[in-house]
C-alpha positions as CSV (number, residue, x, y, z in Angstrom):
1,M,1.2,-24.1,10.2
2,I,2.2,-20.4,10.2
3,H,5.4,-19.6,8.3
4,S,7.6,-16.5,8.6
5,T,6.8,-13.7,6.1
6,P,10.2,-12.1,5.3
7,M,9.8,-8.4,4.3
8,L,13.3,-8.0,3.0
9,D,14.7,-8.8,-0.4
10,R,18.5,-9.2,-0.8
11,E,18.5,-7.3,-4.2
12,V,16.2,-4.4,-3.7
13,S,15.5,-3.8,0.0
14,F,17.3,-0.9,1.6
15,G,17.5,-2.8,4.8
16,A,19.4,-5.6,3.2
17,Q,22.2,-3.4,1.9
18,T,25.4,-2.0,3.4
19,A,25.7,1.7,4.0
20,S,28.2,2.1,1.3
21,A,26.1,0.2,-1.2
22,I,23.1,2.6,-0.4
23,S,25.2,5.5,-0.9
24,A,26.5,4.2,-4.3
25,I,23.0,3.6,-5.5
26,G,21.7,7.0,-4.3
27,A,24.6,8.7,-6.0
28,T,23.7,7.2,-9.4
29,D,22.0,9.5,-11.9
30,G,18.2,9.1,-11.7
31,S,18.1,7.1,-8.5
32,V,14.7,6.3,-6.9
33,L,13.9,5.5,-3.3
34,V,10.6,3.7,-2.8
35,V,8.8,3.9,0.5
36,P,5.9,1.6,1.2
37,V,3.3,3.1,3.6
38,G,0.8,0.6,5.2
39,S,-1.1,0.4,8.5
40,T,-1.7,-2.0,11.4
41,E,-5.4,-2.2,11.8
42,Q,-8.2,-4.9,12.1
43,H,-9.1,-6.5,8.8
44,G,-12.0,-8.6,9.9
45,K,-11.8,-12.1,11.2
46,H,-10.0,-13.6,8.3
47,L,-7.0,-11.4,7.5
48,P,-4.1,-10.2,9.7
49,V,-3.9,-6.7,11.0
50,M,-0.7,-5.9,9.0
51,T,-2.5,-6.7,5.7
52,D,-2.1,-3.1,4.3
53,T,1.6,-3.1,5.2
54,L,2.3,-6.6,3.8
55,L,0.7,-5.8,0.5
56,A,2.2,-2.3,0.1
57,N,5.6,-3.8,0.9
58,S,5.1,-6.7,-1.4
59,V,3.9,-4.6,-4.3
60,A,6.8,-2.2,-3.8
61,I,9.4,-4.9,-3.7
62,E,8.2,-7.1,-6.6
63,G,7.5,-4.1,-8.8
64,T,11.1,-2.8,-8.0
65,K,12.6,-6.2,-8.8
66,R,11.0,-6.2,-12.2
67,V,13.3,-3.1,-13.1
68,V,16.4,-3.3,-10.7
69,D,18.6,-4.3,-13.5
70,E,17.6,-1.2,-15.5
71,I,17.5,1.6,-13.1
72,P,19.1,2.6,-9.7
73,V,16.3,1.9,-7.1
74,L,15.8,0.6,-3.5
75,V,12.7,0.0,-1.3
76,A,12.9,1.4,2.2
77,P,11.5,-0.6,5.2
78,P,7.7,-0.1,5.2
79,V,6.0,2.5,7.5
80,W,3.9,0.0,9.4
81,T,1.5,2.4,11.1
82,G,-1.1,4.5,9.4
83,Y,-4.0,6.7,10.0
84,S,-6.7,4.4,11.3
85,P,-8.6,6.0,14.3
86,H,-11.9,4.7,12.7
87,H,-10.8,1.2,13.5
88,L,-9.8,1.6,17.0
89,S,-13.2,0.4,18.6
90,L,-12.8,-3.1,17.0
91,G,-9.3,-3.8,18.5
92,G,-6.2,-4.9,16.8
93,T,-5.3,-1.5,15.6
94,L,-2.1,0.6,16.2
95,T,-2.8,4.0,14.8
96,A,-1.0,7.5,15.1
97,D,-2.1,11.1,14.9
98,F,-2.1,12.6,11.4
99,E,0.7,15.2,12.3
100,T,2.7,12.5,13.9
101,L,2.6,10.4,10.7
102,L,3.3,13.3,8.5
103,D,6.4,14.0,10.7
104,V,7.5,10.3,10.4
105,L,7.1,10.5,6.6
106,R,9.0,13.8,6.4
107,D,11.8,12.3,8.6
108,V,12.1,9.2,6.5
109,A,12.2,11.3,3.4
110,D,14.9,13.6,4.9
111,A,17.1,10.8,5.9
112,G,16.5,8.7,2.8
113,L,17.1,11.6,0.4
114,A,20.4,12.4,2.3
115,N,21.8,9.3,0.6
116,G,21.6,11.2,-2.7
117,F,18.5,9.8,-4.2
118,D,17.0,12.0,-7.0
119,A,13.4,10.7,-6.5
120,L,11.1,9.5,-3.7
121,V,8.0,7.5,-4.3
122,L,5.5,6.8,-1.5
123,V,3.6,3.6,-2.2
124,N,0.4,3.7,-0.1
125,G,-1.5,0.5,0.8
126,H,-4.3,2.0,3.1
127,G,-7.3,4.0,1.9
128,G,-7.2,6.0,5.1
129,N,-3.8,7.2,4.4
130,T,-4.7,8.9,1.1
131,P,-4.9,12.5,2.4
132,L,-1.8,11.8,4.4
133,I,0.2,10.8,1.3
134,D,-1.1,13.9,-0.5
135,A,0.0,16.2,2.4
136,A,3.3,14.5,2.6
137,V,4.1,14.8,-1.0
138,S,3.4,18.6,-0.8
139,E,5.4,19.0,2.3
140,I,8.3,17.0,1.4
141,G,8.4,18.3,-2.2
142,H,8.4,21.9,-0.9
143,E,11.2,21.1,1.5
144,H,13.3,19.1,-1.0
145,P,13.2,21.1,-4.4
146,E,16.2,19.1,-5.4
147,A,14.2,15.9,-5.6
148,E,11.1,14.6,-7.3
149,V,8.6,13.6,-4.6
150,L,5.6,11.4,-5.7
151,G,3.0,9.3,-4.1
152,L,0.4,6.7,-5.2
153,T,-2.0,4.1,-3.8
154,Y,-1.2,0.7,-5.2
155,F,-4.7,-0.6,-5.7
156,E,-5.6,2.4,-7.8
157,L,-3.1,1.2,-10.5
158,V,-5.4,-1.6,-11.6
159,T,-8.9,-0.2,-11.6
160,E,-9.6,-1.4,-15.2
161,L,-8.5,-4.9,-14.4
162,V,-10.7,-5.0,-11.3
163,D,-13.9,-4.7,-13.6
164,E,-12.7,-7.6,-15.6
165,V,-11.8,-10.0,-12.9
166,R,-14.2,-9.2,-10.0
167,E,-16.8,-11.8,-9.0
168,S,-18.4,-9.5,-6.3
169,D,-20.9,-6.7,-6.9
170,S,-19.9,-3.1,-6.4
171,G,-18.9,-2.8,-2.7
172,G,-17.5,-6.3,-2.7
173,M,-13.9,-5.0,-2.9
174,A,-13.9,-2.8,0.1
175,H,-12.0,-3.3,3.4
176,G,-11.0,-7.0,3.7
177,G,-13.1,-7.8,0.6
178,E,-12.5,-9.6,-2.6
179,F,-9.5,-7.6,-3.6
180,E,-7.3,-7.7,-0.5
181,T,-8.3,-11.3,0.4
182,S,-7.6,-12.6,-3.2
183,V,-4.1,-10.9,-3.1
184,M,-3.4,-12.2,0.4
185,L,-4.4,-15.7,-0.7
186,H,-1.8,-15.3,-3.5
187,R,1.0,-13.8,-1.4
188,Y,0.3,-15.0,2.2
189,P,-2.2,-17.9,2.1
190,E,-1.0,-19.1,5.5
191,L,-2.1,-15.9,7.1
192,V,-5.7,-16.1,5.7
193,D,-8.5,-17.8,7.8
194,T,-10.7,-19.2,4.9
195,D,-13.3,-20.3,7.5
196,E,-14.1,-16.7,8.4
197,M,-15.1,-15.0,5.2
198,P,-18.7,-13.9,5.1
199,A,-19.9,-11.2,2.8
200,A,-20.7,-7.9,4.4
201,Y,-21.8,-5.1,2.1
202,L,-21.7,-1.5,3.2
203,E,-24.9,0.3,3.4
204,E,-23.9,3.9,2.9
205,C,-26.9,6.3,3.3
206,Y,-25.3,8.9,0.9
207,D,-25.3,8.4,-2.7
208,L,-21.9,10.1,-3.0
209,G,-20.5,7.9,-0.3
210,D,-17.7,5.4,-0.7
211,D,-18.7,1.8,-1.1
212,D,-15.8,0.1,-2.8
213,L,-11.9,-0.1,-2.6
214,V,-11.5,1.0,-6.3
215,A,-14.9,2.5,-7.2
216,G,-15.7,4.8,-4.2
217,G,-17.7,8.0,-4.3
218,P,-16.2,11.6,-3.8
219,L,-17.8,12.1,-0.3
220,S,-15.7,11.8,2.9
221,V,-17.6,10.5,5.8
222,Y,-16.5,9.6,9.4
223,R,-18.0,6.8,11.3
224,P,-16.6,4.2,13.8
225,F,-16.1,1.1,11.9
226,E,-18.6,-0.9,14.0
227,Q,-21.3,1.1,12.4
228,Y,-20.4,-0.4,9.0
229,S,-19.6,-4.0,9.9
230,D,-19.9,-6.5,12.8
231,S,-16.9,-8.4,11.7
232,G,-14.7,-5.5,10.8
233,A,-14.6,-6.4,7.2
234,I,-16.6,-4.7,4.3
235,G,-17.2,-6.5,1.0
236,D,-17.3,-10.1,-0.1
237,P,-14.1,-12.1,0.7
238,S,-16.1,-15.3,0.2
239,V,-15.6,-15.1,-3.5
240,A,-11.8,-14.4,-3.3
241,E,-9.6,-16.6,-5.3
242,E,-5.8,-17.0,-5.4
243,D,-5.8,-16.8,-9.2
244,T,-7.7,-13.5,-9.0
245,G,-5.1,-12.4,-6.5
246,K,-2.2,-13.3,-8.8
247,R,-3.7,-11.4,-11.7
248,L,-4.2,-8.3,-9.7
249,F,-0.8,-8.6,-8.0
250,D,1.0,-9.2,-11.3
251,A,-0.7,-6.2,-13.0
252,T,0.0,-3.9,-10.0
253,T,3.6,-4.6,-9.9
254,E,4.0,-4.3,-13.7
255,A,2.3,-1.0,-13.5
256,L,4.5,0.2,-10.7
257,A,7.6,-1.0,-12.5
258,E,6.7,1.0,-15.6
259,F,6.1,4.0,-13.4
260,L,9.5,3.7,-11.7
261,V,11.2,3.6,-15.0
262,E,9.4,6.7,-16.1
263,V,10.4,8.4,-12.7
264,H,14.1,7.4,-13.3
265,E,14.0,8.8,-17.0
266,K,12.5,12.1,-16.0
267,N,15.0,12.6,-13.2
268,S,18.2,11.7,-15.0
269,D,20.5,14.4,-16.4
């Protein structure tokens, strides 16, 4: 049975507040606005196409909830489309041009910061968005010198823990692999098709190429995704476990929470 997956939290979600409440939080010294940035793209036969958005939003909300009693902070509605042209050939993907997405992030930042927030943190959930986030931080930061503008990719917060908990070999935590599937089993088990989780390791021909979500190489390569995988997933979801997902998720939200406190402290008068 498929259950609803609410993306709002009464306490920390921007979308759950009144306009006056948002203005009051934004006007508080050291206020932080968190913007999850995901994607809508195929994730193999076992995960939903909004996996990146669901996880970026969950990390942002749960990380923020850890510190909402300590600092003025809200989580904006997630940006649900990302830069995913390499996934189009396998279907189930809603992507946008790089410049369009950059404009969306700039507009969201312009409007969000107009509420008085002192800092903006983009929390990315899609590897293909990484150059977009870097560009957005530079553009928005240049246009808003009065605010601190920052960006990070959530799964890069726990690279050391990954080595401790993983059951898959290097390459097993790539797109729709052990990492994402484990966290989805923890957060949204009703959306995971556990009957469709075969291992599919990437065979990258360049030694400097990327083969893992958290241990990729420095080389950028473009190929349509069907050249990598028949199913659309890369890695080994077959070894994914809910307990592994819980450990990864808890550590990620704790790391984000600590970072948000640091952002608040460095941007308070």
